[in-house]
C-alpha positions, 0 to 999 in steps of 0.5 A: 499500499505505501508502495502504491501511495509513493508511486501516485505522489511521484507521478503527480510531481513529475506532472506538476514539473512538467507543467511549470515551464508552460505556465511560465512560458504563458505568463512571459507571453502574456506579460509584454501585452499587459505592459503595452499601452492602450492604443488611443482612440480617435476621440482621444487622439482629436482631444489631444490634437484640439488641445495641442492646437489651441490658439494663443490669445492676445488681449487688447490694451485698453484705449484712454477715454474709450469705455471708461470715465473721463476726468471731468466728464459730466455726460454719459459714455460713448454708447456702443450698442443700438439701445444705448444709442437709442436711449442716449438720442432719447435723453439728448433730444426728447427729455432735456429739451422738454425739461429745458423748455418747461424749467425756463417757462416756470421760471419765467411765469415766476418772475412775471407774477413777482414783478406784474403783481407785486404791491407797488404795481398792483395795489387792488388785487384781482378776485378772478378765481376761474378762467376756462381757457387757461384751465383748458390749456394747463390740462391739455398741454401737460397731457400732450407732453407726457404722450410724446415723452411716453412713446419713445419711452415704451419704445426703449423699454421694448428694446431694453427687454426684447428677447435674445435670438437663439444665436446670441452669445450666452454668458452666466454672469454670477456676482460673489462678495467681492468678484465675479464669475463667468460661464459660457455654457453654449461654448462648453467653458465653465465658470472663471472668477474675476478680480480687481487688479492691484494698483501695481498690477494695473499700472503694469498692464496699462489698465485703469486704477480701480477698473482693471481686472485679472480675467475680462469677459471677451465677447463678439461684435456684431453678435447679439449677447444674452447675459443670464445675471445671478447673485450667490450671496447678496444683491449686486448689480451688473453695470457697464455704462457704454452698454446702457447695461444695469441688471440686478444680481439677485440670489436665487433668481435669474435676470436677462439682459441682451444687447449687441455690441457694434464697436470693438475696444474694452469697456469697464463697469462696476457693481452698481448695488451696495453689497458690503464692505469691498462694494467698490472694489469688484469692477466688470472689464468686457473686451469686445472682439471680431466674431474671428477673434471670439472663436480664437479666444473660445479654443484657447480656453478648451471650449468650442463654437456652437456647431463644431462638436456636431461637425467634428462627430461624423469625422471621429466616427470615420476615423474609427470605422475600419478599414474594408478588407481587400478583395481577394481573387476568386 
């Protein structure tokens, strides 16, 4: 019995020793396959190529007196949007003339009454209490003046609240204490923050003091822009005088503002709602560029223009498709 057991154990040992070299050879053959890096998919290759090919973007330098306050300035900044120009026209050629004429007319009446009906010139005061013609005039004329002001005012309101078209560039603006955050959802650019430059940084970059920022908003000219404005903590107000834009940033609420920039340049704004200790130190800087340069900036930020992804998908699918097998002669 012991002899049989010993023989069986010797047979097993010989079998295992025979299998060991084949297992080692199998492991050696499999090792290079496991260590070899996986081949890049066409999508990965395309992303890497797009990242490598992302063009650098050179920001424009501001021009003194353009899109910023001027020393001794008492009037509006030059307007570079259609709505801003219409509002400037209404203020300059409708409201100011009406205000001036009414003020001079009332002043003239007061002076005339003071001179004509003073005690020395009119010892016996008139006891007239009604004058139908005068009462009709001072009722009808103000109504006509208000109607004349209301027509362009309603038109201006309609222009300011006109919904953005489908092809508008969308930017989400978020007010924080005490800086701004910007996001381009349609271009795949996540939120980035914008802080005020120090005096030394502003001087080095040629930016106006208390208005220069480290990260600007970049927008195209001639293309409708839709801002979606909100607040993260307290109420702020997004204001750019050259665009005729001022909209509150309210936590928990999305406000919308639409405009079209007509002139390239760098334009500045500020928070126009008291929002805390550093309310006066959260400026806004917008760089308006051509549509071509805007597309370049979007790509430099790792984003894409609308339609580029849809065009890239068929190309990627074609690249990933296996090549047809060569026909064999029958």
